[in-house]
Legacy VTK file of the C-alpha trace (Angstrom):
# vtk DataFile Version 3.0
C-alpha trace
ASCII
DATASET POLYDATA
POINTS 372 float
13.111 -7.563 30.883
13.288 -11.358 30.661
9.833 -12.388 29.382
9.498 -11.267 25.784
6.389 -11.405 23.602
5.886 -10.901 19.887
4.071 -7.849 18.549
1.212 -10.179 17.531
0.801 -11.278 21.168
0.383 -7.683 22.328
-1.890 -6.802 19.423
-4.182 -9.697 20.296
-4.586 -8.343 23.838
-5.221 -4.754 22.771
-7.335 -5.191 19.617
-10.626 -5.990 21.411
-10.322 -2.693 23.305
-10.070 -0.590 20.151
-12.920 0.714 17.975
-13.479 -0.998 14.614
-12.733 2.288 12.856
-9.120 2.051 14.049
-8.520 -0.819 11.622
-9.788 1.019 8.567
-7.804 3.317 6.237
-8.019 7.056 6.846
-7.866 8.802 3.421
-8.459 12.201 5.044
-4.735 12.151 5.965
-4.107 13.068 2.325
-5.347 16.613 2.923
-2.279 17.220 5.046
-0.107 15.821 2.275
-1.753 18.104 -0.286
-1.057 21.112 1.937
2.628 20.211 2.160
2.826 19.594 -1.592
1.374 23.031 -2.307
3.851 24.601 0.122
6.733 22.885 -1.663
5.538 24.003 -5.094
5.080 27.558 -3.836
8.567 27.510 -2.338
10.120 26.328 -5.603
8.285 28.998 -7.605
9.289 31.751 -5.177
12.967 30.779 -5.205
12.991 30.166 -8.954
11.265 33.339 -10.117
12.247 36.029 -7.648
15.539 37.629 -6.698
15.412 37.835 -2.917
17.826 38.313 -0.040
19.733 35.102 0.843
18.228 35.154 4.346
14.743 35.010 2.822
15.858 32.104 0.645
17.218 30.426 3.775
13.874 30.859 5.567
12.111 29.296 2.589
14.658 26.459 2.673
13.706 25.740 6.275
10.006 25.613 5.374
10.778 23.344 2.426
12.944 21.056 4.579
10.260 20.648 7.224
7.722 19.977 4.471
9.984 17.353 2.869
10.228 15.583 6.222
6.490 15.719 6.888
5.775 14.342 3.417
8.122 11.473 4.232
6.208 10.772 7.447
2.958 10.659 5.477
4.606 8.473 2.817
5.601 6.050 5.567
1.953 5.851 6.631
0.639 5.567 3.079
2.962 2.676 2.194
1.809 0.747 5.252
-1.642 0.786 3.625
-3.264 2.839 6.372
-4.419 5.708 4.139
-5.613 3.921 0.983
-5.857 0.198 0.291
-5.567 -0.040 -3.519
-2.003 -1.147 -4.277
-1.444 1.049 -7.349
-2.823 4.159 -5.620
-0.868 3.414 -2.446
2.383 3.171 -4.400
1.610 6.229 -6.519
0.836 8.439 -3.532
3.736 6.949 -1.569
6.103 7.756 -4.443
4.962 11.389 -4.449
5.329 11.666 -0.672
8.805 10.122 -0.694
9.909 12.014 -3.830
11.874 14.694 -1.898
13.759 11.938 -0.044
14.274 10.020 -3.315
13.075 6.681 -1.952
10.935 4.410 -4.139
7.786 2.730 -2.762
8.749 -0.812 -3.766
12.150 -0.514 -2.103
10.632 1.057 1.016
8.068 -1.694 1.461
10.737 -4.377 1.019
13.274 -2.700 3.300
10.978 -1.221 5.936
7.648 -3.075 5.953
8.790 -6.596 5.150
12.239 -6.665 6.734
12.659 -4.075 9.478
9.216 -4.677 10.976
9.525 -8.464 10.920
13.084 -8.537 12.310
13.258 -5.430 14.487
16.512 -5.237 16.459
17.866 -8.511 15.109
21.569 -8.077 14.524
21.743 -9.983 11.259
18.283 -9.504 9.738
17.242 -5.953 10.671
18.746 -3.603 8.057
18.443 -0.700 10.508
20.049 -2.370 13.543
23.345 -1.051 14.868
26.390 -3.349 15.065
27.714 -5.473 17.904
31.238 -5.660 19.269
31.567 -8.972 17.451
30.927 -7.256 14.106
33.422 -4.533 15.025
36.146 -7.167 15.193
35.504 -8.027 11.518
35.150 -4.509 10.069
38.195 -2.299 9.583
36.174 0.906 9.123
34.208 0.353 12.337
37.414 -0.507 14.179
38.985 2.758 13.007
35.913 4.814 13.943
35.811 3.384 17.447
39.430 4.356 18.068
38.277 7.989 18.014
37.313 9.723 21.290
33.646 9.401 22.209
32.988 13.136 21.830
34.367 13.142 18.292
32.281 10.093 17.364
29.141 11.596 18.908
29.599 14.862 17.020
30.237 13.027 13.764
27.212 10.800 14.337
24.882 13.738 14.938
26.313 15.726 12.012
25.791 12.705 9.743
22.048 12.771 10.475
21.775 15.522 7.852
22.581 12.955 5.145
21.956 9.612 6.820
18.478 8.810 5.497
19.453 9.560 1.905
22.674 7.549 2.164
21.004 4.625 3.947
18.245 4.571 1.346
20.850 4.263 -1.431
22.562 1.509 0.548
19.257 -0.358 0.894
18.711 -0.043 -2.855
22.051 -1.759 -3.484
21.361 -4.392 -0.818
17.834 -5.396 -1.879
17.750 -4.878 -5.648
18.842 -8.451 -6.321
16.026 -9.810 -4.151
13.343 -8.469 -6.476
12.140 -10.630 -9.334
13.689 -9.672 -12.693
10.393 -8.176 -13.921
10.170 -5.958 -10.839
13.727 -4.669 -10.978
12.992 -2.276 -13.813
10.342 -0.463 -11.771
12.624 -0.453 -8.692
15.365 1.105 -10.821
12.946 3.687 -12.239
11.656 4.611 -8.780
15.234 5.124 -7.650
16.427 7.079 -10.709
13.462 9.346 -11.552
13.558 11.494 -8.404
17.270 12.141 -8.893
16.718 12.959 -12.581
14.132 15.493 -11.446
16.385 17.077 -8.807
19.397 17.225 -11.125
17.229 18.726 -13.885
16.093 21.340 -11.380
19.744 22.236 -10.872
20.077 23.202 -14.544
16.738 25.012 -14.594
17.320 27.100 -11.453
21.080 27.384 -11.441
23.376 26.133 -8.685
22.804 28.873 -6.087
19.019 28.766 -6.164
19.129 24.957 -6.363
21.082 24.855 -3.124
18.310 26.821 -1.393
15.466 24.975 -3.138
16.700 21.403 -2.708
20.088 20.793 -1.111
19.603 22.722 2.146
15.997 21.471 2.500
17.255 17.920 1.946
19.761 18.321 4.796
17.031 19.720 7.051
14.612 16.918 6.134
17.249 14.274 6.778
18.006 15.809 10.174
14.325 15.876 11.199
13.564 12.369 9.954
16.710 10.893 11.459
16.146 12.838 14.678
13.130 10.583 15.159
14.568 7.413 13.638
17.744 7.588 15.709
15.639 7.416 18.880
13.366 4.589 17.695
15.566 1.678 18.776
19.128 2.817 19.470
18.715 3.031 23.241
16.929 -0.328 23.327
18.522 -3.785 23.448
18.796 -6.326 20.684
16.074 -8.903 21.333
15.743 -12.577 20.423
11.970 -12.096 20.070
10.564 -9.101 18.195
9.011 -7.472 21.264
8.117 -3.796 20.555
7.852 -2.963 24.242
11.429 -4.147 24.713
13.092 -2.999 21.493
11.251 0.235 20.651
10.939 3.701 22.175
8.149 6.247 21.878
9.286 9.850 22.184
7.105 12.748 23.232
6.901 16.064 21.406
4.505 19.030 21.673
1.014 18.235 20.404
1.307 20.663 17.501
4.444 18.843 16.344
2.555 15.533 16.405
-0.118 17.144 14.229
2.470 18.402 11.725
4.349 15.072 11.721
1.368 12.709 11.544
2.035 11.236 15.029
5.367 9.802 13.909
6.631 10.026 17.504
4.456 7.045 18.546
6.968 4.407 17.516
6.231 1.562 19.919
2.574 1.851 18.949
3.546 1.734 15.289
5.437 -1.528 15.764
2.443 -3.016 17.567
0.012 -2.005 14.812
1.935 -1.124 11.615
-1.250 -1.530 9.577
-3.163 1.038 11.643
-3.331 4.756 10.923
-1.196 6.753 13.334
-4.340 8.799 14.010
-5.270 6.099 16.541
-1.877 5.649 18.193
-2.668 7.897 21.179
-5.512 5.492 21.988
-3.211 2.480 21.613
-0.733 4.182 23.922
-3.357 4.586 26.633
-4.112 0.872 26.612
-0.454 -0.185 26.533
0.411 2.039 29.480
-2.524 0.730 31.483
-1.787 -2.934 30.707
2.045 -3.032 30.769
3.253 0.181 32.441
6.508 -1.411 33.617
7.438 -2.507 30.083
6.591 0.629 28.121
9.371 3.076 27.239
8.769 6.756 26.478
10.656 10.002 27.026
10.868 13.532 25.591
12.743 13.538 22.310
15.278 16.028 23.693
16.246 13.656 26.520
16.453 10.747 24.097
18.850 12.659 21.855
21.001 13.653 24.842
21.131 9.990 25.899
22.214 9.043 22.371
25.009 11.603 22.560
26.247 10.249 25.884
26.181 6.536 24.981
28.025 4.552 22.282
26.200 2.782 19.446
27.926 -0.585 19.694
26.143 -3.520 21.320
27.778 -5.761 23.886
26.027 -8.981 24.924
22.832 -7.710 23.307
21.466 -5.718 26.222
24.401 -3.348 26.774
26.297 -0.694 24.816
30.085 -0.543 24.827
32.771 2.003 24.045
35.634 -0.351 23.123
38.249 2.419 23.220
37.577 3.111 26.899
36.106 -0.229 27.912
32.988 1.575 29.182
29.767 -0.450 29.223
26.344 1.212 29.446
22.938 -0.327 30.114
20.030 -0.177 27.659
16.361 0.608 28.266
14.756 -2.117 30.337
18.162 -3.285 31.560
19.144 -0.497 33.928
19.640 2.593 31.752
18.724 5.663 33.789
18.260 8.616 31.459
18.563 11.089 34.325
21.889 9.647 35.467
23.748 7.831 32.708
26.613 5.798 34.165
28.921 3.061 32.941
31.022 0.222 34.293
34.542 -0.664 33.277
35.496 -3.890 31.492
38.763 -5.155 30.117
38.655 -4.373 26.395
40.600 -7.431 25.219
38.670 -9.836 27.402
35.341 -8.351 26.305
36.162 -8.720 22.618
37.497 -12.232 23.154
34.347 -13.228 24.967
32.114 -11.950 22.185
34.122 -13.670 19.459
33.820 -16.986 21.260
30.037 -16.794 21.435
28.273 -19.333 19.269
26.305 -17.938 16.352
23.080 -18.805 18.135
24.062 -16.458 20.949
25.342 -13.504 18.952
22.713 -10.808 18.642
20.516 -12.212 21.381
19.814 -10.640 24.719
21.548 -12.715 27.360
19.626 -13.323 30.542
20.517 -11.114 33.484
22.806 -12.828 35.883
LINES 1 373
372 0 1 2 3 4 5 6 7 8 9 10 11 12 13 14 15 16 17 18 19 20 21 22 23 24 25 26 27 28 29 30 31 32 33 34 35 36 37 38 39 40 41 42 43 44 45 46 47 48 49 50 51 52 53 54 55 56 57 58 59 60 61 62 63 64 65 66 67 68 69 70 71 72 73 74 75 76 77 78 79 80 81 82 83 84 85 86 87 88 89 90 91 92 93 94 95 96 97 98 99 100 101 102 103 104 105 106 107 108 109 110 111 112 113 114 115 116 117 118 119 120 121 122 123 124 125 126 127 128 129 130 131 132 133 134 135 136 137 138 139 140 141 142 143 144 145 146 147 148 149 150 151 152 153 154 155 156 157 158 159 160 161 162 163 164 165 166 167 168 169 170 171 172 173 174 175 176 177 178 179 180 181 182 183 184 185 186 187 188 189 190 191 192 193 194 195 196 197 198 199 200 201 202 203 204 205 206 207 208 209 210 211 212 213 214 215 216 217 218 219 220 221 222 223 224 225 226 227 228 229 230 231 232 233 234 235 236 237 238 239 240 241 242 243 244 245 246 247 248 249 250 251 252 253 254 255 256 257 258 259 260 261 262 263 264 265 266 267 268 269 270 271 272 273 274 275 276 277 278 279 280 281 282 283 284 285 286 287 288 289 290 291 292 293 294 295 296 297 298 299 300 301 302 303 304 305 306 307 308 309 310 311 312 313 314 315 316 317 318 319 320 321 322 323 324 325 326 327 328 329 330 331 332 333 334 335 336 337 338 339 340 341 342 343 344 345 346 347 348 349 350 351 352 353 354 355 356 357 358 359 360 361 362 363 364 365 366 367 368 369 370 371
């Protein structure tokens, strides 16, 4: 894909085809959030007050974990302003929705809305972008990790999904705190600390065993579900010099009932085209995108996307390829030859590849190089 367009360019073409209601907030989404909140409260009460078989506790943990994740999906929508418009109410409801994942609304809007969405798949400016081979050469930890066999790395990467959102959120707090004005930092600190004060207090109220079933296991499950989506959003796509959602984003498909439970979170390309639109209307956006740019649009079942992630490395080479530096195996990305049904690689000399990347000028690093 050589001709890239900004998300605003696509939105301008699609907007006239959409109903006016698609650009208005949809407060009725809050009913789903209330249902999940009641389920969580009921789960806490059941675990806290009753002595039940551990397998029953484990079943409740699963329900709590899926509810935590779904609340996070709704929080994501709320904090984009697509449910309610009033700033104080948006942040209040977003804080409640993100409470199980312990992510504050001010941090989320800075990290996700203002940075990730504006600089999607930019090596230096997107806080969620994966590293390049050039960065590997400067990072001892990454260099050590990529000496491990691919299977070991893939297993470790998938296992880490159970904690990745929580850990990355804490990392974003440390990275962005200094960018807030001094008067805002207190509220950012409070939004970061209060959820953890609540969860730690719950540990002393319930006791360690029940706390594990009420919070820790559900947190692992929620992380895994959330990151199961997030890991497919961009990691099979290339780094792009222009923030083109059809080039750098992937929509996954899941059963309709899952989309209902997860507030259409699977429609990720559509979300990057219209982040200020309720996900209720993303199926309609998808229809127009597929009719207007069918050759550019990327979608696949989430299971196939996860398998492709397992089989490919997460290190970029020349922007539009992925490389396993230990083996010298180079894989294509979506739009640049990646065939999900038959994932193949080509061999390159490891030393020459790294040398070539290091010699690139800063203006080239992180950009998709034109196909030869």
